[in-house]
N, C-alpha and C positions, 0 to 999 in steps of 0.2 A: 119717443118718448110712451114709458111703460103705461099700464092700461090704467093702474092705481091714480097716476098721473094727471089721465084722461078724465078720467071718472071724478077726480077734488078737482078739477078747471084749476090746475098746477101748472100755470105755463113758463114759468122762469123756473132757467134749474138751480141759480145763484140764489134765489134769495129763500127764506126757508120759510116755511109754512108748517103751523100747527092747527088742530082740531079738536076739537071734544066732543065726541061722540056718545051717544046713549045706548042703553042694554043690547039694544037692536040692530045697531051699528049707523043710526041716521047719524049725520053731521048737527050739532046742534049748537055750534059754533065754530069761527073758522077768524084766524088772522095773518098774517103774513107781515118780513120783514122788522122792525121796532114797533114796539108797541108805546101806546102811548098810556097815561095814566087811566084814561077813560078806557080805554080798552081792556087796560087789564082788570079793571072792578070791574068789568061785562062779565071779563071771563071767569072770576071767582064767583060772582050770584050765579052765572047760571050753572057753575059745575058744584056750589050749594043747592042748589035748587033739584039738581038730580041727584044727589047724594039722601038728598027728603026724600026723594019718590021711590026709592029700595025699598 
């Protein structure tokens, strides 16, 4: 397992992960597998908040 996978706790190689990072590299949102409408809404909301803060 690569160092990045360990740091992000990405345990399963066949599942796809998505991470939203802030400008300092901090994980602000994470998801894996297929998204639900609620998860997608949460990701878009968090993205908007991060973009407003720049």
